[in-house]
Each structure stands twice: as C-alpha cells, then as structure tokens.
N, C-alpha and C positions, 0 to 999 in steps of 0.2 A: 391863228394858224398853228399847227402841231410842229413838232420837231421832224426832221427828216430821219429816217431809220439810219442808225449808225452814226449819227452826228454826234460830235463831241459835246459834252455837257457845258452849258453857258456858265459864266463867272457866278451867277445868281444860283445855279443848281448845286455848285460844290460848297462844302462845308467842313469844318474841323470840330470834331467831337472830343470832349475831354470827359471820361467817365471815371470816377472813384469807385471800385467795387469793394465792398464789405463783406465779410464772412470768412469762412475756411477756405481760402482761396491762394494760399501759399503751399508749395510742396506737394501739390495734387494734380499736376498737369494743366492748370487753368490757363496759364500763359500760352502754352502751346495750343490748347483747345481755341483760345480766342485768336491766335495767329491764323490757324486753319479756317475759322469762320470768316475772318476779315479778308484773307486772301481769295477766299470763294466768291466774296461779295465785291472784289476789285478795290479794296481800300489799301491805302498806305498808312504806316505809322508804327506804333510799338505797344507793347504790355510790359509794365514794368513792376517789380515788387517794391513796395514801400516799407521803410523800417517798422512802421506801426502795425503790419499784417495785412494792409489792403493792397490791392493791385491798381495801378493807375493805367488806364487804356486811352491812347491818344490815336484817333483815326481821321484820315481825311479822304473824301470822295464825293460822290453824289449825296445829298442830304438824305435820299431815299435808302441808299446802302448804309449810311450812318444809323438812320432810325432802325433798318433791319438788324444791324449788329446789336444796337441797344436792346431791341426786343429779345433777341438771343441771349444776351447777358442776364436778362430778367425772366427767362423762360423756365428755370428750374432744371434745365437740361444740361447744364454746364458740368465741367469737371469741378470737384469740390461742392461748397455749398455757399450760394450768394445769398445775403441777407439783405442787402441794400446796394442800390446803384444811384449815385449822385452824379447827374451829367450837367454839363454846360456846352453851349455852342459858340463858335465864333467863325468869321470868315477864314476860309482856307489860306494857308501860307505857300503851299506848294514846295515846301522844303523838305519833304521826306520822299524816300523811294523804298519799295518793298515793305515788309512788316516784320519787325524785330521782336524777339523776346530779350528784354534787358533785365 
C-alpha cells in the first residue's frame, strides 16, 4: 500500500546526510547557497567551514530530499567551485531545527 497524501514520513524514510565538499567553497557564498537549497527541500541541519578549506554539510530529512541536496551539491551550479563531494549516511537523530550557516 502507498502512503497517504500529506502523511508524515516514517522513521525508515528519514536519514542524516554528512557531506564533505571539496573545492573553492569558502568565501564565495557556498554555505548561504546550500542553506537556501536545503530549506527549499525541507531539510534541517547546517553547513560549516572546516579549517582545511572544505565545507561540511549535515542535513536531515527524507532520504529523497537528502539525495536531491546531494545531487545539487554535485551539479556544478553551486556558488564557488565543487571538485568533490564525499558523503555518508546514517539514521536521523532528530536533534536539529532549521538550517544554519556555521
């Protein structure tokens, strides 16, 4: 049976994406761009600059929304220049609200 329209996602449908974004992604509006896309997709989490020049993106929501954000990060249409995105997935923790630039 399919889900009812408007039904909340089940626990199996939610996930936590951790993505390390490599390239020219600091000082170019990349975190703002990522926050905007994540909020459009209904994700919670953050985008944080790392000392080595990467940006760490952590996002929770439906697996489909996380996959969509990952595709956008790899699309070539981001702020700055993305050379590589290394992702990992884990169960959602439900410990975040909103989407922050850190």
